[in-house]
KOLKOL-207894 format. One record per residue: residue number from 1; residue in three letters; z, x, y of N, C-alpha, C, O in turn. Coordinates in steps of 0.02 Angstrom, whole numbers. Example, Ala and Ser with C-alpha at 12.3 -4.5 7.8 and 13.67 -1.06 7.14 Angstrom:
2
[r 1,'ala',[390,660,-284],[390,615,-225],[390,660,-165],[423,712,-166]]
[r 2,'ser',[354,642,-112],[357,684,-53],[394,645,2],[402,670,57]]
END
This chain:
133
[r 1,'met',[3577,5626,6102],[3545,5562,6072],[3552,5567,5997],[3536,5619,5969]]
[r 2,'gln',[3578,5512,5963],[3586,5509,5894],[3517,5500,5858],[3476,5461,5882]]
[r 3,'asp',[3504,5531,5806],[3446,5522,5766],[3455,5459,5729],[3500,5457,5687]]
[r 4,'thr',[3415,5405,5740],[3420,5342,5713],[3400,5343,5639],[3422,5301,5600]]
[r 5,'gly',[3358,5393,5620],[3342,5404,5548],[3402,5424,5510],[3410,5402,5453]]
[r 6,'phe',[3450,5468,5538],[3509,5485,5506],[3557,5423,5504],[3588,5412,5452]]
[r 7,'val',[3564,5386,5555],[3605,5330,5551],[3583,5283,5498],[3624,5262,5457]]
[r 8,'asp',[3520,5265,5497],[3493,5221,5444],[3509,5251,5372],[3527,5212,5327]]
[r 9,'his',[3503,5317,5359],[3519,5355,5300],[3596,5346,5278],[3613,5335,5220]]
[r 10,'cys',[3637,5351,5330],[3711,5338,5317],[3730,5267,5293],[3772,5254,5250]]
[r 11,'ile',[3691,5222,5329],[3699,5149,5314],[3678,5137,5245],[3712,5103,5206]]
[r 12,'glu',[3624,5165,5229],[3593,5158,5160],[3641,5184,5111],[3650,5152,5059]]
[r 13,'leu',[3672,5241,5121],[3718,5270,5072],[3781,5231,5064],[3810,5231,5010]]
[r 14,'leu',[3802,5197,5116],[3866,5161,5114],[3856,5085,5096],[3905,5049,5083]]
[r 15,'ala',[3793,5062,5097],[3781,4990,5082],[3804,4968,5021],[3822,4909,5019]]
[r 16,'pro',[3809,5005,4961],[3831,4973,4898],[3909,4951,4905],[3936,4918,4861]]
[r 17,'leu',[3939,4970,4960],[4012,4951,4966],[4020,4881,4992],[4072,4850,4985]]
[r 18,'gly',[3965,4855,5025],[3966,4789,5061],[3919,4783,5111],[3873,4825,5116]]
[r 19,'his',[3925,4734,5152],[3881,4720,5209],[3889,4780,5258],[3941,4785,5291]]
[r 20,'ala',[3839,4827,5265],[3845,4882,5303],[3804,4875,5370],[3747,4853,5367]]
[r 21,'arg',[3832,4893,5429],[3799,4888,5493],[3824,4942,5544],[3881,4964,5537]]
[r 22,'ser',[3786,4963,5590],[3806,5013,5633],[3808,4978,5704],[3781,4923,5716]]
[r 23,'lys',[3841,5014,5746],[3853,4995,5817],[3860,5054,5859],[3899,5098,5840]]
[r 24,'arg',[3827,5060,5912],[3832,5114,5955],[3900,5112,5992],[3918,5062,6022]]
[r 25,'met',[3934,5167,5987],[3998,5177,6026],[4015,5247,6044],[4005,5291,6002]]
[r 26,'phe',[4040,5260,6103],[4068,5322,6125],[4013,5379,6120],[4032,5437,6108]]
[r 27,'gly',[3957,5368,6126],[3902,5419,6119],[3883,5434,6052],[3845,5481,6039]]
[r 28,'gly',[3910,5391,6005],[3888,5399,5935],[3877,5331,5904],[3851,5286,5937]]
[r 29,'his',[3896,5321,5841],[3891,5260,5809],[3954,5248,5766],[3986,5295,5742]]
[r 30,'gly',[3971,5185,5756],[4021,5167,5707],[3987,5133,5650],[3935,5101,5660]]
[r 31,'ile',[4012,5140,5592],[3980,5103,5534],[4038,5059,5508],[4094,5082,5496]]
[r 32,'trp',[4020,4994,5500],[4064,4945,5475],[4038,4924,5404],[3978,4921,5389]]
[r 33,'ile',[4088,4911,5364],[4077,4879,5298],[4118,4812,5302],[4178,4813,5311]]
[r 34,'asp',[4084,4755,5295],[4114,4697,5294],[4173,4688,5348],[4229,4666,5335]]
[r 35,'glu',[4150,4709,5410],[4193,4702,5472],[4249,4749,5478],[4293,4741,5519]]
[r 36,'leu',[4248,4802,5435],[4300,4857,5437],[4262,4923,5461],[4210,4940,5432]]
[r 37,'cys',[4286,4957,5509],[4256,5022,5531],[4276,5071,5478],[4335,5088,5470]]
[r 38,'val',[4227,5093,5442],[4243,5149,5391],[4215,5217,5402],[4228,5265,5366]]
[r 39,'ala',[4174,5219,5458],[4143,5284,5474],[4122,5288,5547],[4112,5237,5580]]
[r 40,'ile',[4117,5349,5571],[4083,5362,5630],[4032,5420,5624],[4036,5466,5583]]
[r 41,'ile',[3984,5413,5669],[3928,5471,5670],[3935,5499,5738],[3930,5463,5788]]
[r 42,'val',[3947,5561,5742],[3945,5596,5804],[3907,5665,5794],[3920,5705,5750]]
[r 43,'ser',[3859,5671,5838],[3816,5734,5833],[3786,5746,5765],[3785,5801,5739]]
[r 44,'asp',[3760,5692,5739],[3726,5693,5673],[3773,5716,5617],[3752,5751,5570]]
[r 45,'thr',[3831,5698,5621],[3883,5716,5569],[3916,5646,5549],[3938,5610,5594]]
[r 46,'leu',[3920,5628,5485],[3957,5574,5463],[4029,5590,5449],[4046,5635,5410]]
[r 47,'tyr',[4072,5548,5485],[4144,5562,5473],[4171,5495,5441],[4159,5441,5468]]
[r 48,'leu',[4208,5500,5381],[4233,5442,5347],[4304,5436,5364],[4340,5484,5374]]
[r 49,'lys',[4324,5370,5368],[4399,5358,5380],[4440,5384,5323],[4420,5383,5265]]
[r 50,'thr',[4496,5406,5341],[4542,5429,5287],[4621,5411,5311],[4635,5391,5367]]
[r 51,'asp',[4661,5421,5264],[4734,5410,5279],[4768,5461,5231],[4738,5502,5196]]
[r 52,'asp',[4835,5453,5235],[4878,5499,5199],[4867,5499,5123],[4877,5549,5089]]
[r 53,'thr',[4847,5441,5098],[4828,5435,5024],[4768,5479,5008],[4768,5514,4958]]
[r 54,'his',[4720,5479,5046],[4654,5513,5028],[4641,5576,5067],[4592,5611,5052]]
[r 55,'arg',[4679,5592,5113],[4667,5653,5156],[4665,5717,5116],[4628,5763,5134]]
[r 56,'gly',[4701,5722,5064],[4701,5782,5023],[4638,5795,4986],[4617,5852,4974]]
[r 57,'ala',[4605,5738,4967],[4541,5746,4933],[4488,5770,4980],[4445,5810,4961]]
[r 58,'phe',[4489,5748,5044],[4443,5769,5088],[4453,5845,5107],[4406,5884,5111]]
[r 59,'glu',[4519,5864,5118],[4533,5935,5133],[4513,5978,5074],[4486,6032,5085]]
[r 60,'ala',[4524,5958,5011],[4508,6002,4952],[4434,6012,4948],[4410,6062,4921]]
[r 61,'ala',[4395,5961,4976],[4321,5964,4970],[4295,6004,5030],[4234,6010,5038]]
[r 62,'gly',[4339,6032,5071],[4317,6071,5127],[4294,6030,5190],[4262,6055,5236]]
[r 63,'cys',[4312,5971,5187],[4290,5924,5246],[4341,5941,5305],[4396,5966,5293]]
[r 64,'arg',[4321,5926,5367],[4357,5938,5426],[4363,5876,5466],[4316,5836,5468]]
[r 65,'pro',[4419,5865,5498],[4430,5809,5542],[4385,5811,5606],[4364,5863,5631]]
[r 66,'phe',[4371,5748,5629],[4339,5737,5692],[4393,5751,5744],[4448,5725,5738]]
[r 67,'thr',[4379,5791,5792],[4428,5803,5851],[4384,5796,5914],[4322,5800,5914]]
[r 68,'tyr',[4421,5786,5965],[4391,5778,6032],[4444,5802,6081],[4504,5799,6067]]
[r 69,'ser',[4421,5827,6140],[4467,5850,6195],[4463,5802,6252],[4410,5777,6272]]
[r 70,'thr',[4524,5790,6278],[4529,5753,6341],[4511,5792,6401],[4504,5854,6399]]
[r 71,'arg',[4505,5755,6457],[4494,5796,6519],[4549,5842,6536],[4539,5891,6572]]
[r 72,'gln',[4608,5829,6512],[4665,5873,6528],[4670,5932,6480],[4714,5975,6486]]
[r 73,'gly',[4621,5933,6430],[4621,5993,6386],[4655,5982,6324],[4658,6027,6282]]
[r 74,'glu',[4682,5925,6313],[4724,5904,6254],[4670,5892,6196],[4620,5858,6205]]
[r 75,'val',[4684,5922,6136],[4638,5908,6078],[4669,5856,6032],[4727,5865,6012]]
[r 76,'his',[4634,5805,6015],[4656,5750,5978],[4621,5753,5909],[4560,5760,5904]]
[r 77,'val',[4663,5747,5856],[4632,5748,5789],[4635,5674,5767],[4685,5639,5775]]
[r 78,'thr',[4579,5654,5741],[4571,5586,5717],[4582,5572,5644],[4595,5621,5608]]
[r 79,'ser',[4580,5516,5620],[4589,5500,5549],[4517,5494,5514],[4510,5460,5464]]
[r 80,'tyr',[4465,5528,5542],[4398,5530,5515],[4386,5599,5499],[4397,5644,5539]]
[r 81,'phe',[4360,5609,5433],[4346,5676,5410],[4272,5679,5391],[4244,5630,5367]]
[r 82,'ser',[4242,5737,5403],[4170,5748,5381],[4161,5731,5312],[4211,5726,5276]]
[r 83,'thr',[4099,5721,5287],[4083,5704,5222],[4057,5765,5182],[4020,5807,5208]]
[r 84,'pro',[4077,5768,5119],[4051,5830,5083],[3973,5830,5081],[3943,5777,5074]]
[r 85,'asp',[3944,5887,5088],[3871,5890,5091],[3834,5859,5032],[3781,5828,5039]]
[r 86,'glu',[3864,5869,4972],[3834,5842,4911],[3834,5758,4919],[3787,5726,4895]]
[r 87,'ala',[3880,5730,4947],[3882,5657,4955],[3828,5632,5003],[3808,5574,4999]]
[r 88,'met',[3804,5673,5047],[3750,5652,5092],[3686,5647,5055],[3640,5614,5079]]
[r 89,'glu',[3680,5678,4997],[3618,5675,4962],[3617,5636,4905],[3564,5629,4873]]
[r 90,'ser',[3677,5607,4885],[3681,5569,4821],[3720,5503,4833],[3779,5500,4850]]
[r 91,'pro',[3680,5451,4822],[3719,5380,4827],[3779,5371,4781],[3829,5338,4796]]
[r 92,'ala',[3770,5402,4722],[3827,5398,4677],[3888,5438,4696],[3945,5418,4686]]
[r 93,'glu',[3873,5494,4724],[3931,5536,4751],[3962,5503,4808],[4024,5500,4814]]
[r 94,'met',[3918,5476,4853],[3943,5445,4914],[3987,5384,4894],[4037,5371,4928]]
[r 95,'ala',[3972,5351,4846],[4013,5293,4829],[4083,5307,4819],[4125,5266,4838]]
[r 96,'ala',[4099,5362,4790],[4169,5378,4782],[4202,5390,4847],[4256,5364,4861]]
[r 97,'trp',[4169,5431,4889],[4200,5444,4959],[4200,5385,5005],[4243,5377,5047]]
[r 98,'gly',[4148,5342,4995],[4148,5279,5032],[4204,5230,5016],[4232,5196,5059]]
[r 99,'arg',[4219,5229,4949],[4274,5186,4928],[4340,5207,4957],[4382,5166,4976]]
[r 100,'arg',[4348,5278,4960],[4409,5307,4994],[4414,5281,5067],[4467,5261,5090]]
[r 101,'ala',[4359,5284,5102],[4358,5264,5172],[4370,5192,5178],[4408,5172,5221]]
[r 102,'leu',[4341,5152,5137],[4353,5079,5142],[4431,5064,5124],[4464,5021,5154]]
[r 103,'ala',[4455,5100,5076],[4530,5090,5062],[4571,5104,5122],[4617,5066,5139]]
[r 104,'ala',[4553,5163,5156],[4589,5180,5215],[4588,5133,5268],[4638,5122,5302]]
[r 105,'ala',[4527,5100,5276],[4517,5053,5333],[4552,4991,5315],[4581,4961,5360]]
[r 106,'ile',[4553,4967,5250],[4594,4909,5234],[4668,4924,5237],[4705,4879,5255]]
[r 107,'ala',[4692,4983,5222],[4765,4995,5233],[4785,4998,5308],[4840,4978,5328]]
[r 108,'ala',[4735,5026,5350],[4752,5028,5423],[4754,4958,5450],[4795,4946,5494]]
[r 109,'arg',[4716,4915,5429],[4712,4842,5449],[4772,4809,5431],[4796,4767,5469]]
[r 110,'ala',[4801,4825,5372],[4859,4790,5344],[4923,4812,5384],[4970,4773,5391]]
[r 111,'lys',[4923,4872,5408],[4979,4900,5447],[4978,4877,5521],[5031,4879,5554]]
[r 112,'lys',[4920,4854,5549],[4913,4839,5612],[4949,4768,5623],[4939,4719,5588]]
[r 113,'pro',[4995,4771,5679],[5028,4710,5693],[4984,4652,5717],[4940,4660,5759]]
[r 114,'arg',[4998,4593,5689],[4956,4537,5711],[4975,4514,5778],[5035,4510,5793]]
[r 115,'arg',[4927,4499,5821],[4942,4470,5888],[4963,4396,5879],[4931,4364,5837]]
[r 116,'pro',[5009,4369,5911],[5030,4302,5906],[4971,4259,5938],[4936,4280,5984]]
[r 117,'ala',[4964,4199,5911],[4916,4154,5931],[4935,4134,6004],[4993,4122,6021]]
[r 118,'val',[4883,4133,6042],[4894,4111,6114],[4891,4034,6118],[4841,4003,6101]]
[r 119,'lys',[4943,4007,6142],[4948,3936,6153],[4907,3915,6211],[4912,3946,6264]]
[r 120,'pro',[4865,3864,6203],[4824,3841,6257],[4868,3811,6312],[4918,3779,6298]]
[r 121,'lys',[4848,3822,6374],[4883,3792,6426],[4873,3715,6431],[4817,3692,6421]]
[r 122,'pro',[4925,3677,6447],[4908,3602,6456],[4860,3589,6511],[4858,3623,6563]]
[r 123,'ala',[4824,3543,6498],[4774,3523,6548],[4810,3492,6607],[4853,3448,6597]]
[r 124,'ser',[4794,3514,6670],[4824,3486,6724],[4791,3426,6744],[4732,3416,6730]]
[r 125,'ala',[4827,3385,6777],[4799,3315,6801],[4745,3327,6855],[4752,3370,6899]]
[r 126,'pro',[4693,3289,6849],[4640,3302,6899],[4668,3286,6970],[4710,3241,6977]]
[r 127,'arg',[4645,3321,7020],[4670,3318,7090],[4635,3257,7115],[4577,3245,7100]]
[r 128,'arg',[4674,3217,7156],[4648,3160,7188],[4634,3181,7258],[4675,3212,7292]]
[r 129,'arg',[4574,3161,7280],[4549,3167,7346],[4579,3115,7396],[4583,3056,7381]]
[r 130,'lys',[4598,3137,7446],[4622,3090,7500],[4557,3059,7528],[4508,3093,7544]]
[r 131,'val',[4561,2995,7533],[4510,2959,7564],[4526,2941,7637],[4580,2913,7649]]
[r 132,'ala',[4486,2954,7681],[4501,2935,7752],[4501,2862,7760],[4457,2829,7732]]
[r 133,'pro',[4545,2833,7796],[4535,2756,7813],[4485,2739,7856],[4475,2680,7871]]
END
């Protein structure tokens, strides 16, 4: 069970970046900034979204990626990295890391192919009922 106080703390740290909210997902929480998922919380650890542009900064700070194992025993490494300890205690420090996560989320959305708009089906003519003579 997630500590809701920890979730609230993370939202408060990331709130200067925009409208921050959380949503329960996969046994943890996702954190959205202005409708972009920028972080996940799993087992009371905040993981921020990253990409090739910012991954080096996370690795240099000693952050580790969020991984999970499938039922088949495969280990998957995600694009979310743990947050440096000092950022968890300082809104000013978190702002820099949060901006990296937001930039990664924006870049990921830009790469995602857009689904074509679904054309509505034409309305069918109403069925006429046969009237018995």
